[in-house]
Structures are given as C-alpha cells and as structure tokens.
N, C-alpha and C positions, 0 to 999 in steps of 0.2 A: 525500527529504531536504528540509528546510524552511528551514534557516538556515545561514549560513557566516560565520566571523569571522576576522579577521587577528590572531590571538593565538598563544600557544604553550603547549603542555603538555609537561612533562617527567616521565617515570616514574622517573628517577634510576637508570637502568640503565647498567652498563658495556657496551661493544660487543665483539663477537668476529667475526672475518672468516668469511664464507661467502656464496656467491652462486650464481645459477642462470641458465641460458640456454635454456630451453625455451619452447614456445608456451603462452600462458595459456588457450587454448581447450579443450584436452583432455589435453595431455601432463602427466605427473607431473614434478615438479622434481627436479633433480640438483644436489647441493652441489658447490662448487669453492672453492679458496682464492683470495685476492686480496692485493693489495699493502697496504702500511701506509696508515693514514688520512692524509688531507690536512688541514692546519689553515689553509690559505690560501683565503679566499673567492674566488669568481669575480669578476673585474674586468669586470662586464658591465652596470653601471648599473642593476641590478634594484632597488636601494634608494634611488635618487636622485629618484624622482618624488614629488610631494606626495601626502599621504594623501587619498584620496577617502572621504568619510563613507559608512559602510555602513548600509543600512536598519535594522539591528538595533542599531546602536551606542548608541542612546539607551534601550534596554530596561533596566528595573530587574530585575536577575536576583538570585535568592537567593544567599547566601554558601555556599560549599562548599570544604572542605579534603579533597581526594581522598586516599583510602587504598586499599591493596590489598584486594580482596574476598576472595580465597581464598589467595593465595600468602603464604609466610613471608617477612617482610622480610629475614631473614638468609640466605635461600637464593636463588641465582641460577643459572638454567639456561642452558647454552651448547649449543644444538642442534648435533649432529654431522652430521645429514642433514636437508636441506630437505624430503625426501619424507614424513617421519613427522609425524603430528599430535602436538602437545604436550598433556599433561594440563592440564585446566582450571585447576589450582592452580599453574601455572608462572609464574615471573617471568623472562622470556626475554631474553637479550642475543644477538641473532641475527647481526648483522654490523656491521662498521665502515664508516664513510663514507670514500670515496676519489674522486679525480678531480674532474670538473666538478660544479658545482651543477645541480640539476634544477628544472624549472618544470612544475607540474601542468597538464595539457591535457585530461584526461578522467577521469570516474569512471563505472564501470558494475558492475552486479551480475548474476550468472548463477546458475541452479539446476543443480546437478550431482548425480550419483548418490552420495548419502551426505553431501553438504555443499553449502553455498552459497559462492560466490566473489565477493569484491570486488576489482576491479582499478583501481588508480590509475595512469594512464598519464602519463608525463612526457616533455618535451623537454629537451635540454641548454641551459643558459644560454650565451649567446655570450661568448667570451673573446678578449681582444686577443692573448694569447700561448697557443699550443697547450699543453695539459696532457698530459704523457706517461703519466700514470697511468690505468689503467682506471677507469671511472666506476661507482660503485654508491652507493646511499644507506645511511647507518647506520640500523639497525632495532632496535627493542626493543618488547616487548609484555607486557601483563598485564591481567587483569580488575581494574577499579577501581570504587570505590563511587559516584563521580559524575564527570561530565565537567567538570573544573576545570583551566583553563590555569594553568601554573606561575606562582606568586606573584600571580595575579589573584584567586583564592579566590571565583570566581563559579561558579554551577551552570548549565551549558548544558543545557537539557532534552533528554533522549535517550529515545525510546520503546523499550521492551523490558524484559525481565526481568533482563538483565545488560548491562554495558557493557565492551567490550574496548577498551582504549587502546593505540594503536600509535604510538610515537614515530618520527619520520623526521628524520634529521640529514642536511643537505646539500640542502635544498629551498628554493630562492629564490622570492620572490613574483613573479607575472607583472604587468607594467605595460603601459599604452599611453599615448597622449598625454593621456588624461583622469585618469590615476592608476592605482591598483592595481585589478586585475581580479578580481572575486569568483570563487571556485571554481565549477565546474559542478555541477549537480544530478545525482543518480543515481536512476534508476528502480529500484524494489524489487519484483521479480516473485515472491518467495517469502515464507516465514514465519519463516525462521531469522534472516536479516539484516533487522531492522525499522527501522533508522535509520542514516544515515551523515552525519557532520559532519567536514569537513576544515577544520582551523584552522591558519593560517600566521602567521608573525611575522618581524620583522627578525632578521638574524643567521644565517639559514640553517637554521632549524628549523621543523618542522610536526608536526601530529598528526592522526590519524584517531580519532574516537570512533565506535564501532560498536555500535548497539543490537542485542541478541540476544534472540530471541523465547522462549528457554527457558534455564533455569539450568544452569551447570556444563557448558558445551559445550567440547569439546576444540578446538584451533585450530592453525593453522600459518601462518607469515608468511615470505615470501621475496621476492627480487627477480628480475626477468627483464630481458633486453636485446633491442634491435632489434625494437621500440622499448623504452625503459626503462619498467619497470612495477614497482610494489609490489603483491604479491598477498597477500590475506588469505583463508584458507579457514576456515570455521566448520562443524563437524560437525553433522549432523542429530541429533535425539534418537534413542536406541536404540529 
C-alpha cells in the first residue's frame, strides 16, 4: 500500500444486520443477528483535533465519478450467510452499524487456500457513557470503476485489474496530540490483492479500496469480534 487519505467514499447501499465471531486466521465465518443500528456518534473526542496535513493532500488527482463495474444499480444483495462467497456482480448490503464507533489499528493481508484475506483490525473509541448495544460496523461492498471518495470526484490510483470498494459505517478517525494519525500500511504477499487503500472521514465513515489482480473475482465481507475486525476475502481465479 502506498497512500492513505482522510476522505470518505459511499457506495449508496442500504445495510442489513449480520455478524460473525470467529478467528480471522483459519476459521470460517458464521452469521448471527444483531440489534438495531445506532445513530448517536461516540462522544470520544475523535473529531476534535486539528487536521494534520497528509503528505499526499497536495497531489493533483484526475477526476473520477465512480460507478458500479458489474452490478446492476437496481439490484441489492442481502447476504444470509457470511460463509458464502458472493458473485462478482453483487452489490451487497452486508450489515448495519451498531454500538460504539471503531478506530483502525492494523491492516494485514494473508494468502489462504482458494482466496486472499484482508483484515482491518479496530479498537473501540472511548466513550463517557457505556453503550449497551453490541458493537459492529456497518458494511457494504461492490466492484467499482474507480476509487472515488463520495462527492470528491477524484481518482485515487489503485493497482489491479479490478477495484472492490468496501464501505464501513461507524469508523472514527484515530488522533494523537499532533492531529490525525494516518492509517497503517499493509504488506501484500500474494497476487490476488494487489493494493489496499483505507480512506477515512469525519462523521464516522470510512472505505477500503482494494485492488484485485484478476477480473470478476467473487468476494465475501464480514466482521469479527475480540478484537473487532472487518474481513474481506477475494477468491483466487479458477
């Protein structure tokens, strides 16, 4: 991964509840139901620090208005099982956001039998009042024509034959005394996941832009707990 930006991309998907609580190392995910989404942001001070200029903020990027690559705009997939891969032409509303907001702490990619896996690990944002709801991020995913943050219309360069966009609702930005902390880089050990960009924004939204080394790869996206993770699996070519 080469660059990260504090912006936001929206795929325009509705959310549907589903969650998982297995290990991201080797276990297969299992779907479960969750409570209703929360609309109250975490009162944790994550948006109070002054903006720290990012090394790529001054880049002149080409304009891009992202569209769906394969999916039908009028068709929305609601996965009933987190274990199954979705067809490449899916526009998926995977689960709703609930509970505390999450802060990205790590990105890693691993090669598995039949697929490559991206894991985005999170910690929970500190809150003054305990949140009784179980925590999970809202997730949606689809292949898109370019990595374009919502309403920004810029084209973030992504290496690969395809770009899978994963929207994450309920992701706060990490800050320290110097301002906002850039997302970590991810090592890319395989050939299926060729690029990873994590793009965050104020308001509790973030996106993963994932470069894929071959076209029309099936995928699955789900979340895990203890610790909180968003997992994206992309199938190897047949």
